C-alpha positions, -999 to 999 in steps of 0.1 A, spaced: -67 -15 -11 -33 -13 -13 -8 7 -37 25 -9 -52 40 18 -38 23 12 1 34 -22 -5 76 -17 -13 73 6 19 56 -17 38 83 -42 30 112 -20 38 95 -8 69 94 -45 82 131 -52 65 117 -82 47 126 -93 13 103 -106 -17 107 -139 -4 99 -130 30 69 -114 25 54 -141 0 64 -170 29 43 -148 57 11 -145 33 13 -178 15 16 -162 -19 46 -172 -46 75 -144 -49 67 -142 -86 35 -129 -75 49 -104 -50 70 -94 -78 40 -86 -100 24 -67 -73 50 -46 -63 58 -38 -103 22 -21 -106 18 12 -119 -7 21 -93 -32 0 -68 -22 -34 -68 -42 -62 -91 -48 -98 -82 -76 -121 -73 -95 -118 -41 -78 -140 -19 -44 -132 -31 -53 -96 -17 -66 -106 14 -36 -129 20 -12 -101 14 -32 -76 34 -35 -100 64 2 -109 63 12 -69 58 -11 -62 92 -2 -96 112 34 -81 108 25 -48 124 13 -23 92 -12 -2 90 -23 4 53 -36 42 59 -57 54 27 -52 86 8 -67 110 29 -73 91 63 -63 96 97 -46 75 114 -54 65 142 -27 36 157 2 45 171 34 43 160 57 55 132 43 52 98 47 73 64 24 91 39 29 105 7 24 144 11 -2 158 -17 17 182 -43 6 217 -40 -15 214 -76 -29 180 -58 -42 203 -29 -61 228 -53 -75 205 -75 -89 187 -51 -108 218 -39 -121 232 -72 -129 191 -75 -149 188 -48 -128 162 -32 -127 143 -61 -90 133 -74 -69 112 -101 -32 102 -97 -11 117 -130 
């Protein structure tokens, strides 16, 4: 899965606009816009999500899931968990929901 924030950050890291990402992924610009406007997880049909993720990976983006280690080299971004999220994570056995 990919979040809207990851999608926007990936595009910024690559230095490309929505039109270029649409071309690289074979999706339409309105589809990219809709995906980036999502609240949290990007929603779309499986084929579109696969095209998007494949295009980002081919362009050099490594998508890092929440709490996962990154084994790849190079630079990246990750949003740190807020202190209350870390405390909640410890008390809930690892299950966490975003606010």
